[in-house]
C-alpha positions as CSV (number, residue, x, y, z in Angstrom):
1,X,0.0,0.0,0.0
2,X,1.1,3.5,-0.7
3,X,-0.1,6.7,1.0
4,X,-1.5,9.5,-1.1
5,X,1.3,11.8,-0.2
6,X,3.8,9.2,-1.4
7,X,2.0,8.9,-4.8
8,X,1.7,12.6,-5.3
9,X,5.3,13.2,-4.3
10,X,6.4,10.6,-6.8
11,X,4.3,12.3,-9.5
12,X,5.9,15.7,-8.7
13,X,9.4,14.2,-8.6
14,X,8.8,12.6,-12.0
15,X,7.6,15.9,-13.5
16,X,4.1,14.5,-14.2
17,X,2.6,17.1,-11.9
18,X,4.1,20.5,-12.0
19,X,3.0,22.8,-9.2
20,X,3.8,26.5,-9.3
21,X,5.7,27.9,-6.4
22,X,5.9,31.6,-5.5
23,X,9.8,31.5,-5.1
24,X,11.1,33.7,-2.3
25,X,7.5,34.9,-1.7
26,X,6.4,31.3,-1.1
27,X,3.9,30.8,1.7
28,X,5.3,29.6,5.0
29,X,3.8,26.2,5.7
30,X,4.3,24.0,8.7
31,X,3.6,20.3,8.4
32,X,2.1,18.1,11.2
33,X,3.3,14.6,11.3
34,X,0.5,12.3,12.1
35,X,1.2,9.4,14.5
36,X,-0.1,6.8,12.0
37,X,2.1,8.0,9.1
38,X,5.3,9.1,11.0
39,X,5.6,6.6,13.9
40,X,4.0,3.6,12.5
41,X,4.6,3.7,8.7
42,X,7.8,5.8,8.4
43,X,6.1,8.2,5.9
44,X,8.2,11.3,6.7
45,X,9.7,12.7,3.5
46,X,6.8,12.5,0.9
47,X,4.5,15.1,2.6
48,X,7.5,17.4,3.2
49,X,8.4,17.2,-0.5
50,X,4.9,18.3,-1.4
51,X,5.1,21.2,1.1
52,X,8.5,22.2,-0.4
53,X,7.0,22.0,-3.9
54,X,4.3,24.5,-3.1
55,X,5.6,26.7,-0.3
56,X,8.3,27.4,2.2
57,X,8.5,24.7,4.8
58,X,8.9,25.6,8.5
59,X,9.4,22.7,11.0
60,X,7.7,22.5,14.4
61,X,10.0,21.5,17.2
62,X,8.2,18.2,17.7
63,X,8.2,16.5,14.3
64,X,9.0,13.4,12.4
65,X,9.1,10.3,14.8
66,X,8.9,12.7,17.8
67,X,5.6,14.2,16.6
68,X,2.9,15.2,19.0
69,X,-0.4,13.7,17.9
70,X,-3.7,12.4,19.3
71,X,-3.4,8.8,18.1
72,X,-6.7,8.7,16.2
73,X,-5.1,6.9,13.3
74,X,-4.4,4.2,15.8
75,X,-8.0,4.2,17.1
76,X,-7.4,6.5,20.0
77,X,-9.9,9.1,18.7
78,X,-12.4,8.3,21.4
79,X,-10.0,8.3,24.4
80,X,-10.5,11.1,26.9
81,X,-7.7,13.5,27.4
82,X,-6.4,14.0,31.0
83,X,-4.2,17.0,30.4
84,X,-4.3,20.0,28.0
85,X,-6.2,19.2,24.9
86,X,-3.7,17.8,22.3
87,X,-5.3,19.7,19.4
88,X,-5.0,23.1,21.1
89,X,-1.4,22.4,22.2
90,X,-0.4,21.3,18.7
91,X,-2.1,24.4,17.1
92,X,-0.1,26.6,19.5
93,X,3.1,24.9,18.4
94,X,2.2,25.4,14.7
95,X,1.3,29.0,15.2
96,X,4.6,29.6,17.0
97,X,6.4,28.8,13.7
98,X,4.9,31.9,12.1
99,X,3.4,29.8,9.3
100,X,-0.1,30.7,8.1
101,X,-0.8,27.2,6.8
102,X,-0.8,24.0,8.8
103,X,-0.5,21.1,6.4
104,X,-1.7,17.6,7.2
105,X,-1.9,14.2,5.5
106,X,-4.4,12.4,7.7
107,X,-8.2,13.0,7.9
108,X,-8.2,12.5,11.7
109,X,-5.6,15.2,12.1
110,X,-7.5,17.5,9.8
111,X,-10.6,17.3,12.1
112,X,-8.5,17.4,15.3
113,X,-6.5,20.5,14.2
114,X,-9.4,22.3,12.7
115,X,-11.1,22.0,16.1
116,X,-7.9,23.2,17.8
117,X,-7.7,26.3,15.5
118,X,-11.2,27.2,16.5
119,X,-10.7,26.5,20.2
120,X,-7.4,28.4,20.3
121,X,-8.6,31.2,18.1
122,X,-5.4,30.8,16.0
123,X,-5.0,32.4,12.5
124,X,-4.1,29.2,10.8
125,X,-5.5,27.4,7.7
126,X,-5.5,23.6,8.2
127,X,-5.2,21.8,4.8
128,X,-4.3,18.5,3.4
129,X,-1.1,18.3,1.3
130,X,-3.1,17.0,-1.6
131,X,-5.2,20.1,-1.5
132,X,-2.2,22.3,-1.4
133,X,-0.8,20.6,-4.4
134,X,-4.1,20.9,-6.3
135,X,-4.2,24.6,-5.6
136,X,-0.6,25.0,-6.9
137,X,-1.1,23.3,-10.2
138,X,-1.0,25.9,-13.0
139,X,-4.2,25.5,-15.0
140,X,-2.3,26.9,-18.0
141,X,-0.2,23.8,-18.5
């Protein structure tokens, strides 16, 4: 099995999909590693390649295998939290990078972080890497 970010990254690398990037004016984007992809499946580079293809990547301090995630991809979506809400804490970490976009590659993370943005009142757009790529494809090609 292959994750959608791996397929899309491969298509971009092969030149079959050609996103446009704003060069030095590229949008700062921070990527959230989901527990399911990063820790359990070692999918670390493909989403980052997509972020780099469409914007200017900014890493959060807790990333890659050391990510901070809710565990919903591993069926922990329904567990009650006993400390600060993970979604709000992660949104604060993302906002601290200065990026205006928080990229994700997991549907559970999209929901979790959208809720966190609303709860924390952060000025962040949560969007899947596939959507970012779609938005960056020049329709003139």
